[in-house]
C-alpha positions as CSV (number, residue, x, y, z in Angstrom):
1,M,28.4,64.2,26.5
2,A,25.2,65.7,27.9
3,F,22.3,64.3,29.9
4,Y,18.7,65.4,29.2
5,Q,15.5,65.0,31.1
6,E,11.9,65.5,29.9
7,T,12.9,64.7,26.3
8,R,10.5,64.0,23.5
9,F,12.8,61.9,21.3
10,P,11.2,59.2,19.1
11,N,10.7,55.7,20.5
12,V,14.2,54.5,19.7
13,Y,17.1,53.6,21.9
14,I,19.9,54.7,19.5
15,L,19.5,57.6,17.2
16,K,22.1,57.4,14.4
17,P,24.0,60.5,13.3
18,P,23.0,61.9,9.9
19,P,25.2,60.7,7.1
20,H,26.7,64.2,6.6
21,A,27.7,64.4,10.4
22,S,31.2,63.0,9.7
23,G,33.2,61.5,6.9
24,E,33.6,58.2,8.6
25,K,31.2,55.9,10.4
26,S,31.6,56.3,14.1
27,P,31.2,53.3,16.5
28,T,29.7,55.7,19.0
29,P,26.0,56.7,18.7
30,L,25.1,60.4,18.6
31,A,22.2,60.0,21.1
32,I,20.8,57.3,23.4
33,G,17.2,57.7,24.7
34,S,15.0,55.7,26.9
35,V,11.3,56.4,26.2
36,D,8.8,54.4,24.2
37,H,6.3,57.0,23.1
38,L,4.0,54.2,21.7
39,A,3.6,52.6,25.1
40,F,4.0,55.9,27.1
41,P,2.9,58.7,24.8
42,R,2.9,61.3,27.6
43,A,6.1,60.2,29.3
44,P,9.0,62.5,29.0
45,G,12.1,60.4,28.8
46,V,15.7,60.8,29.6
47,A,18.5,60.8,27.1
48,A,22.3,61.2,26.7
49,T,24.1,62.6,23.7
50,I,27.7,61.5,23.1
51,H,29.8,63.2,20.5
52,P,30.7,60.9,17.6
53,T,34.4,61.3,18.2
54,S,34.2,60.6,21.9
55,S,36.6,58.1,23.5
56,L,33.6,56.2,24.9
57,R,33.0,53.0,22.9
58,D,30.6,50.0,22.8
59,L,27.8,51.9,24.4
60,K,24.7,49.9,25.3
61,V,21.6,50.7,27.3
62,V,21.4,48.4,30.3
63,E,17.8,47.1,30.1
64,D,17.6,45.7,33.6
65,Y,16.9,49.1,35.0
66,T,13.8,50.1,33.2
67,A,11.4,49.0,36.0
68,P,8.0,50.8,36.4
69,L,9.4,52.5,39.6
70,F,11.8,54.4,37.4
71,N,9.0,55.3,34.9
72,H,11.5,56.5,32.3
73,R,13.3,58.5,34.8
74,Y,16.6,56.6,34.8
75,L,18.9,55.7,32.0
76,L,21.9,53.4,32.6
77,V,24.4,53.0,29.7
78,R,27.4,50.7,29.8
79,G,30.5,51.4,27.7
80,Q,34.3,51.3,27.5
81,L,36.8,54.0,28.1
82,A,40.2,52.7,27.1
83,D,40.5,49.5,29.2
84,R,37.9,50.5,31.8
85,V,34.2,49.8,32.1
86,V,32.2,53.0,32.4
87,F,28.6,53.5,33.4
88,L,26.6,56.6,32.4
89,H,23.7,57.3,34.9
90,N,21.1,59.8,33.8
91,I,18.6,60.5,36.6
92,Y,15.4,62.5,36.6
93,A,14.1,62.1,40.1
94,P,10.5,62.6,40.9
95,A,9.4,66.1,41.8
96,E,7.0,64.7,44.4
97,A,9.0,64.6,47.6
98,S,7.3,61.5,48.9
99,E,8.5,59.5,45.9
100,R,12.2,60.4,45.9
101,Q,13.4,58.3,48.8
102,A,12.2,55.0,47.3
103,F,13.4,56.1,43.9
104,F,17.0,56.7,45.1
105,D,16.9,53.5,47.2
106,A,16.0,51.5,44.1
107,L,19.0,52.7,42.0
108,P,21.5,49.9,41.2
109,R,24.5,49.4,43.3
110,D,25.8,46.1,41.9
111,F,28.9,47.3,40.1
112,D,32.6,46.2,40.2
113,A,34.8,48.3,42.4
114,D,37.0,49.5,39.5
115,D,34.1,50.6,37.3
116,L,33.9,54.3,36.4
117,H,30.6,56.2,36.9
118,L,29.5,59.4,35.3
119,V,26.3,60.7,37.0
120,G,24.1,63.5,35.9
121,G,20.6,64.7,35.6
122,D,17.9,66.5,37.7
123,F,17.8,65.1,41.3
124,N,15.0,67.5,42.3
125,I,16.6,68.0,45.7
126,T,18.9,70.6,47.1
127,L,22.3,69.2,48.3
128,D,23.2,72.2,50.4
129,D,20.6,74.6,51.8
130,D,23.0,77.5,51.9
131,L,24.2,77.1,48.3
132,D,21.1,75.8,46.5
133,A,18.1,77.6,47.8
134,L,17.1,81.1,48.7
135,A,14.4,79.8,51.0
136,P,15.2,76.2,52.2
137,S,12.3,73.8,52.0
138,P,11.9,70.5,53.9
139,G,10.4,69.0,50.7
140,K,13.5,69.8,48.7
141,R,15.6,67.9,51.2
142,R,13.7,64.6,51.0
143,G,15.8,62.0,49.3
144,R,19.1,63.8,50.1
145,H,20.3,61.1,52.4
146,E,19.3,58.3,50.0
147,L,21.0,60.0,47.1
148,G,24.2,60.4,49.2
149,R,24.1,56.7,50.1
150,W,23.8,55.7,46.5
151,L,26.6,58.0,45.3
152,T,28.8,56.6,48.1
153,A,28.0,53.0,47.0
154,L,29.2,53.7,43.5
């Protein structure tokens, strides 16, 4: 599995693997994207690719979290991993420091306690000044607390 930001995939949610990709039909899509280039022709979307032989099954984009605030910057996919519900969160946080706090605060937190979460993407912040930046910047810290609260809530 891989998460992508600033994609230019076509305006489809599920891209099917080509017929020659494997000998059998796979219940797992090759790629899931979240941008409608007809409605948002300049919007770079987010996407996740999942290998056709992955153990993840029954993958579906959760449509409730495509609000304008996210502006094609958040993709939530629900699926199954054995007997557990798993959520894939792909985040492309705003580069503008003033927008990040509200963005992270708006991310969903209403999940069951035993759900699994895989989180990836570009948070556009540094999590540790000593490890992440040669020259720490206050702008790169904005949203750090809100992101931490969201991750803890998961």
